[in-house]
N, C-alpha and C positions, 0 to 999 in steps of 0.2 A: 523675848530677851535673847542675848547673845548665846547663852548656854543652851537654851532650847533649840535655837536655830542651828547651832553647831551639832547638837545631838541628832536633830532631824536630818541634817545633811549627811552625817555619818551613817545613819540608819538607812536612808534612801540609797546611798552609795552601795551599802552592803546588799540591799534588796536587788539593785541592778546587777551587781556582781553575781549574786546567787542565780538570778534568772538567766543571765548569759552563760554562767557555768553549767546550769542545769541543761540548757539546750545543747551545749557542746558535749557534755557528758552523755547525753542521750545517744549520740552517734556511736559511742563505745559500749553502752549498756543495752542497746536495742536487742541484740541477740539473746541477752539474759531474759529480757521481758518476753520475747517470743517463746523461749524454752519454758519459762514459768507458766505462761498462759496455756501452752500445749499440754504441759504436765497436768494442770488443773482441769483440763477438759478430757484428758485421757481416762478411759474407762467410764465415761459418763453413762448413766443409766445402767443397763445390764451388759453393756459391751465389755469385752476383755480389754485390759490396759494395752494401749498402743505402745507405750514406752515403759521399760523397766526402771530406768534411772534417768536423771537429767542429762548425763553424758550420752546415753543411748538415744535420747530425743535429739540432742544436738547433732550427733553423727547421722541419724536418720534423715534429718532435715537437710544436712549438707549433701547427703547421697542422693536424695530424691528431688531436691529443689535447687541445689547448687549454692554457691557462696552468696549469690544475690538473695536467695530465699531466706537467709537468716536476718536480712534487713527489711523483710516485709513489714509494712506498717510504720516505717521510719518517719514519714511525713506526719502521721497521727501522733507519734511520740513527741515530735518537736512541737506540734501545736498544743499538746497537753502541757508540756513544760511552760510554753509561752503564756498559757491561760492560767493554769493552776498555780505555778510558782510565783508569777508576778502578782496575782490577786492575793495569794496567801501572805506573801511578805509585805505587800502594800497595806493590807488590813492589819497585820501584826504591828507594823511601824506606827500606823495611825493610833491604834488602841494603846500601844506601849507609851506613846507620847501623852495621850489623854490621862493615863493612869500614873504618870510620873509626878511626884510631889513638887510643890512650889519651890522647894530647896534643891531640886534636881535629883533627888534620890529615886532610883528606879523601883518598880513594883516588887513585892516579895515573891517568893517561889510559887506559892499557890496561885497568885494573881497572874504570874507569867504563864503558868500551866493553863489557866482558863483562857487567857488571851490566845495562846498557841492553839488550843482546841477550837476556839471560835474561828480564828483565822483559817485553820485547816479545813473546817467544815464549809466555810464560805468559798474558799478556793476550790474545794472538791466539787461544789455545786456548779461553779463556773466552768470547771474543766471536764465535767461529765460527758458532754457531746464528743469531745476529742477522745475520751476514754472509751466510749462505746465504739467509735470508729476503730480505735487501736485494737480492741479485743476482737472485733469481727475480722479485721484485716490479718491479724496474726493467726487466727483460727482457720482461715480459709484453706490453707494448704493441706490440712488433714482431711478435708472432705472430698468425696468423689467429684470429678470434674463437673457433672451436671447439677451438683448441689452448691457449688461455690458462688459466692456473691460477686466476686470479681471486681471489687472497687479498684480503680486505677491509682487513686491518691486520697488523702483525707478529705479534700473539698468535694471530690466526686462522691465519696462515701456519705458525707453530711447531706449533700444535695439529694442523693438517691434515697437515703433513709427518710428524709422529710417528704419527698414526693411519693414514695411507695408505702410508707408506714405511718406517716403523720409526724408533725414536729415534736410532739410529746415523747416519741420514741428516743429522741436524742438524749433525754434525761432518764431513760430506763436504767434501773439500778442505782438511781441517785442516792437513795437512802443508805444502802450498804457502802457506797462510795464515800459518802460523808462520814458514816460510822467508822470506816477504815481510817480516814484522815484523823478523826478524833482519837481513835485508839493509838495510831502511830505517834501523834504529837504528845499524848499523855504518857505513853510508855517510854518514848525517847527521853522526855524531860525528867520523869521520875527515876527511871533506871540509871540515867547518866549522873544525876545528882547524887543518888545513893552510892553508886559504884565509885565515883570520884572521891567521895568522902571516905569510903572504906579503904581505898588505895592510899589516901593521905594519912589515915589513922594507922596504917600498917607500918609506917616509918620507912618504907622502901622507896617511896615516891615523893617528889616535891611538886609544887603547883606549876608544872611546866608542860611542854608539848607532849612529852612521853606519857605523862599521866593522863592528859586529855585524850591521846590516841588510844591507850588501853581501855579507859573508861568508855570511850565511844564505840569500840569494837564489841565490848560486852553489852552495851546499850543496844547496839544494832541487833545482836543475837536475841535479846529479850524482846525487842520490838518486832522482829520477824516472827518469833513464836506466838506473840500475842495477837498479831494482826492477820496472820494467814487464814484462819477460818473465815473471817469477814471477807478477806480478799477472794477466796474461792467462791463465796456466795455472789459477790459482785461480778466475777468473771462469768459464772454460769448464767446469771440473769441477763447480762448484757449481750451474751452470745445466743440466747435462746430464740427459737423460732415459734411461730404460731402453728399449732397442730389442730386441724379441724376447726379453725377459727378461735381456738383457745390457747392462751400462753402455756408454755411447757411447765412453768412453775408459777404458783400463785403468789408466793412471797419468799423472803429469805429463810424463814424457819423451815419451810418445806424443802428448800435446797439442802440445808444442813441435815435434816432427818433422812432424806433420800441418799445423800452421800454416805452417811454413817451406816445406814441399813444395807445399801447395795455394794458399797466399796470398802467399808471398814472405817473405824474411828480415826485411824492415823492418816487416812486419805485426805483429811482436812488440812494436812501439811504437805500435800504433794507439791513439788516444785520448790521445796525449802532451800536447796542449794543455790539455784540461780537467784532466788528472791533475796537471800542473805548476801550473795555476791554483789547484788545491786544496791541493797539497802545499807550494808556495812560501810562501804566507802563513803556513801552519801552522809551517813550519820557522823563519820569521822570528820569530814570536811565541814559539815554543819556546825559541830561543836568547837572545832579548832577555830573557825572563823568567828563564832560567837564569843569564845574566850578572848580572842584578840580584840574584838569589838568592845567588849566590856572593859578591857585594859585601856584602850584608847579613850573610852568614855570617862573612866576614872581619872586618867591623866589630864585630859584636856577640858573636862567639864567639872567634875566634883572637886578636884584638887586645885582649881584656879582660885 
């Protein structure tokens, strides 16, 4: 029908916009990713922390590796966006249309959350090889020269990982990567919905962009706090090396236990500042676009 075709067209247009925006934004947020990954690997095992704060990490990288050093792994970041974002939004669009009622009414909040988590998990699976390459490339500069992997770009990284460690290594850390995607999508949707309603109920906000911005920033904060422990597990597993033919970690639970035992409970949130600086604006743009999309959907489809 015309309504469904128009809805699908708007959804796919938004998906393309998000994918393009995600790749463009990566150019600006790549230094934040680098600092976050370095912070999460700092103090690994029994080593003393290399960086005291995120700002200390940033200045150390600039001092030791130069301005170009903060863009290490950019090609992997771009490929991650191209694979993860495109797949996630494509799956979300398809499932959203499947769950839309015959009268054009969109799915309820719970169903949207389930669709978002499913789409996030599938997207994370597809994007894991690029994620593995990104983690390794951003971690390389902290290692002694003789221990560095020295990937020249993401395609060199993928080819060498496949040749030297086997194709399955490209999906190392796949489970925590998918778990993080599920947590991020669930936390974003739930916290945004609750925060927006609380702001509207306060009487100080109307249903406008200011309300959406404030709710998104709070949602980004909640999402960062909820997903960081899973993220550090993902980072450590994807960067680990084989020791005497055995993996450094057996599973994600061992990573959590060793981080807490050796580095302290709050080390699970190392790199919080750059992670939030990256996720906060992403959450804001995601929900502002989503609100405008819903408004267009209501105007051009439901009210026709």
